[in-house]
N, C-alpha and C positions, 0 to 999 in steps of 0.2 A: 299416188303412192309412189310410183317409180320417180317421177319431180321431185318429191320430198325426199327422196333418199338421195337423189344426185345433188341435190343443193346440199345436204348435210354433210356428203363425202368432199364435196367442193370446200365446203366451210373448213371440215378439219384438215385438209390438206393445206388450205391456205393459212390456218393457225400454226400448222407445224413448220410451215416454212418461214412464218413471221418469229417462231420461236429459236428457230435454227440461224437465221440472220441475226438476231440479238444477241446470241450466245456464240457467235462465231468470233475467233480469236481476231482481236484487233479492232473490232466494232464497239466495243463498250470502253468505256474509260471511267478512270478513278482520279478525282481532283485531290490533291494531297499538298497542304501547306506544311509550313516550317514546324509548326505544333504538332501537326498530325505524323509528320515523317520521325520526330524525336519519340513521341509515344509509341509508334510501332518499332522503332529501333530497342527502346528499352524492354519490349515484351519478346523480341525475336532475336536481339543480336548475340551471337555465341558468346563475345568477350564480356559483356555481362551477364549472362545466364551462368558463365563459368565463375563468377566473382560470387554470384549468390550460392554455389554449391560450396565455395570454400567458408563461406559464412554458417552454412548447416555444419560443415566441418568442423570447424571451431565450436559449435554448440554441443556436438558429440564429444569433443575433446574435454569441454568442462565437465559434462556427466560422467565422463571416463574419471576423471581427477577426483571428482567430488564422492566417486563409489568408494575409494579407499577410506573414507571417514564413516562410512556406512556400515554395520554389522553383515557378515555374508553367513549363509545357511546353506550348507549342501548335505546332499543324500547320497548313499552309496549303498549298494547290494551286490551280492555276491552269492552265487551256488556252485557247489563243487560234487561231483559225482565220483565215486571211488569205484571204475570198474573192476579191479581185482584188489581185495585188500590183503596186505600181508598177514601169514599166520607164523606162529610159534608152535612149537611141540612140546609138551612135557609127559614124558613116559610115552604111553599109546594113543595121549588125546593132541588132538590140535586146537588150537584158540584163535580165533580171528580177531586182528586189532583193528578199531576204527570203526565207522559206520558207512553205509552205502552213501547215502544223502546229506549235505552240510550246508545249511544256510546261514547266510551272515547279512544284517544291514544297520546302516548306523546314521546317525544325524550329527553334523559337526556344525556349532557356532563359532566363527571368528570376530573380534573387534578390537580394533586399534583403539589402545588408549594413550598414547602418547608417541609421536612421532612427528617432529618439526618439518623434516621433509614436506610429509603430507600437507600439512596446512598452508605451506607454502605455495606447493604445486597446486593448490587450488585456486589461489589467490591468482596466480602466474597466468592459468587456464582462462578466469574470468577477465584479466587483463588482455589477453590476446583475442578472446571474445569481443572486448569493445575494438583493439584493434582492427578485427576482422570486420566490423561493422564501418569503421572509416575507410576499409580497402575497399569494400562495396561502394561508398558514395564516390571515392576516387573513378573507379571503373564507371560509375554512373555518370560523373561529368565529363569522362573522357569520350563515352558515347555519346553524349549530349553534342559536345565540340564537334566531335567526328561528323556526327549528323548534320550539324550545320555546315560543316565545311564542303561536305558532299552536295547537299541541297542549293548552297548557292553558288557552287561552282557549276549544278548542273544550269541554274538560273542565268549565270554568265555566258554558259555556253550556247544557250537557247537565245540569248539578246546577240550575242556576235552573229549568230545565223541571221537573224532578222537584220542585223546592219548589212550583211553581204548581199541579202535578197533585195533589199532596197537598192545598193548599190548597182547589181546586175540590172536590175529594173531600171534606173535612171540612165544606166551605159547603153541599155538595149532602146529607150526612147531618145537619147542623144544619138545613136547610129541611125536610126529612123529620118531623124532631122536632118543629119549631115548628108546621108545618102540621096535624100531628097532634094537637097541643095546642090549635091555635086552632080545629079542628073540635069540640074537647070544651067549648070556651070558657073554657080555662085561661089564654089568653095574648090579647094584644088584636092588633089588625089591623095595627097600627104594628110591632108585634115581628116579624110574618110578613112585611111589606112590607120590613123591615131586613133580613132574612136573605134574601129575594129580591134585593135590590139588591145584597148583599154579593157574591152568587154571579155575578150579571151582571157586575159592574165586574171579578170575578178572571176569567172567562172570557177576555175580549181581552188581559188581561195574560199568559195562557198561551199564546194564539193568536201573540203577539208574541215571547214567549220562544222557542218552537218553531222560528218562521221565523228567528231570529237564530241559534239553534244550526245549523239548517241551514246559512245563510250562512257560518257561523266555518268548520264542518266542510269546506265547498266551498274555501274560502280555504286551510285545510291541505292538503287535496289537491293542489290548484294547486302551493301552494309548494315540497312534498316531490315532485312528479310522479308523484302516484298515479294510476294510469289501471287498477286492477283492478275488483274487484267493486263494485255499486253500494251495499251495504250494508258500512259500515266501523265495527268496534266498537271503541272507544277503550278500552284496558286500562291503568287506573290506581286503585290504593288509595293512602289515605294514612293514616298512623298517627304522631299526634303524638308519640309514643314515638321515632319516628326523626329528630326534629328534631335538626341538629348544633350544636355551641356555636358561639357569636357569633367570628368569626374576628378575629385582633388586627391590628390597622390597620397598625401598622408592619412587621410580619412579612409580610404582605400586600404592601404596598408595595415592599419589599426583595426579595420575589420576582416581582412583576411587571416590574422593572427588568432580570431574567435573562429572564423568559420571553415578555412581550408583543411580538408579532411588529412591531408597527408601531414601537416603540422600537428594536428589533435592526435591522429593515430601514433605519431611519434612520440606523444608525451606518455601516452599508455606503452609505449614499448619500453621507454626509459625506465618506467615504473616497474616493469615485468623483468628488465634486466637486472635492477636492484634488489627484489625480490629473491632473482637467480642468486646473488650472493648467498643470502640467507639459506638457500637451499644447499650451496656448497658447503656453508660451516657447519650445517647440520650434521655431516659426516663424523664430527668430533663429539656429538651429543647423543645421550643414551636415547633407547626406544623402549617400549612397553607394550606388550600383546596380550589379550585374554582370548581363551578358547573353552570352550565346553562341549562334550562328547556323550551321546550315548548309543549304546550296541546291544543289540540283539542276536542271537545266535542260536543256533540247535543243531544236532547230528541225531539223524534217525534212518532206520534201515527201509522204512515204508517210504511212499513218495511225499506224499504232503502231511506236514506236522501238524500237532493239533497245538490250540493255544497254550497249555499247559507244557508243551514241551520246549518253550522260548526261555531263555535266559537272558537277562538283561544287565548291563552294567553302565554305570555312569561315573564321569570324571571331568574335571576343571583342571583349568592349568593356567599359570602367568609366564610371561617369555618374558626376560629382560635381556636387553643386549647393551653393551657399552664397550663403543670401540676404545683401544688402548693405544694400538701404533697401526697406523695404515701404510706405511713406508711413504709418507707425505704426499700421500694421493689427495689429502683433503685441502692441504695448503695449495697444492698447484690447480685444483679446480677453482678453488678461492681466488687464485690470480686470474685466471682467465674470466671467470664471471666479473671482475672488476674492470677487466680491459674491455669486454663488451658494454659493460655500463657507461665507462668513458667515451667509447666509439659512438654510442647509442646519442649520447649527449652534443658530440661534435656534429650528428649528423642533424640533430634537430637546428643546429646553429647554420649549418648549411642550407637548409630548406627555409630558414627564414630570412636568409640573403637572396635565395635564390626567389623568394616572394615579391621583394622591392624589384629586383631585376625585372621578372615578367610583367608587373604592374606598369613599372616605368615605360617597358617598351609597348604595353598593351594601351596605354593613356597617349603615348605618343603616335602610334597609328593612327586612335580615333581623331587625335587632332589634326594630323595631316590628311587622313581621308575626308574630313569634313571641310576642310579648304579646298581641296579637289572639287569635292561636291559642289561648293557654292560657285565656282569658277566654270564648272562642267557644262549646266545649262545655258549659260552666256554664251559658253563658246561654241554649242551646238546651233544655237541663234543665229550668232555672227556667221558660222560656215554655212548653213542655208541660205541665209541672205547673199553671202558670197556667192554661192552655186547659181541664186535666182539672177544676179546682175551679170555674173559670166554668161549664163543662156541668154538672157536680153541682149548683151553687147554681140554675140555671135549671129544672133538672129538678125539683128540691124545692121550686120557687115562692118563692125568697129571692133570686134572682138576676134580672138583665133581659139582653136580647139585646145590650144596648150592651156589656156586658161580655165576652159571647163573641165579637163583632166585635173588641175592642179587643185581647184576648187571641190571637186568630188573627191579626191584624195583626202582634202583637210578635214571635209565633212566626215568621212569613214572613219578617220583618225578621231576626231571630237567625239563623236558615240561610242565608240569602243575604250575611249579614256574616262567618258563618264560612265559607263558600265561597268569598268574596272574598279573605279572607284566606288560604285554601290557595293560591288564585291567586297572590296577590302575594306569598307565602314562595318558591313555585317559581319567579316570576319574578327576586324577588331573589337566589334563589341561582344561577339562570343568569347575572343581570346579574354576580354577584361572581365567576363563574369568567371571563367575558367580559374583566372589568376586570382581574383579576391574569393572564389570559393563559392560561389552562388549555385544554388541548384538547377533549379527551373525559373527563372524570371518571367515576370509577364512579357510577352514578345510585343512591342509596339513599334519595332524599326522597320 
């Protein structure tokens, strides 16, 4: 029995230690690809969440504007108690005026029959609602683009760390070879010093690359709202065979005018400003309102009145308002509304011109980065072969340490250029998607 209890205690302790180790910070990892990063950002990014609240606000504005077209019904109740009632004297007698308790309650119905400002205001509110929908899409695309920028920046920083890790490892191996040959008297002290200096120069660059990678990764976590495990593994694999054909410029521009949310939203804004001219002109037009009221009142000396004590009155009313002269206020409002309408039309043209510029720039970046990618792999292969030949020549006593250092620097440069080209290609695709107005395309790149 004692042995069984001892085994049970040991089992519990072992399980507890295992759970603590598995849940300890930094021991768990979360794999994140670019699609998952975008999805997380669209759920937690503060910019996008704020845009969604603006959309809800516009829905409230529509409901508030429409409320003016519906009838309104209100109730009012009043109770007044006369603490001391006035008295009048006739001869030797006093007469009290009024009653102690006074009750009043009423229902009032109001309905707008005709008001041109009201109907235009409802139409404007609905147009602003559609404009806010496009504003949400703009925020969504901004967050998608921003997430890709941070994600691929983190990938680039991570790859640069691997480049400098390889360079340090190669420099360490080279130093071992040179030190061994120096001990044998096969190379000069200058060759050994050159190898040591090369390694000493690479180590700070590796530390700087590691710090930069950590900073960029922290920025990515903050942007997408990541608050999970300490270790975040970025999942990204690049294959040059997956690069897409360079998009056609005119087709892209035509597509953008039907899908860019800022362009579509501006069209709704133009229509709203046109309706605003009608609202301003309505200052010269009549308005007609209907109201009906029912009132019950009673005055008694006892606390609670009976049903027979109440007196009812009802009334209906039509109110017609026709402005005759407003000191030219309406003409001033019309002039301002027309100016806003013209400005919104000019803004639409500016957006259209900007679309062409953005698409031209994005396509140019796609084309240029693809060319760099095509030559990048070949350049790395040539640099690796150059380093191999330089090491072989040095070991055979016909090369110099300078050749090795030069070849190593060329390989490091070729790798960093290639990884930069991958980053530029991915960002150029994200920039193209944003310029055309694509929401979240299938990511095959």
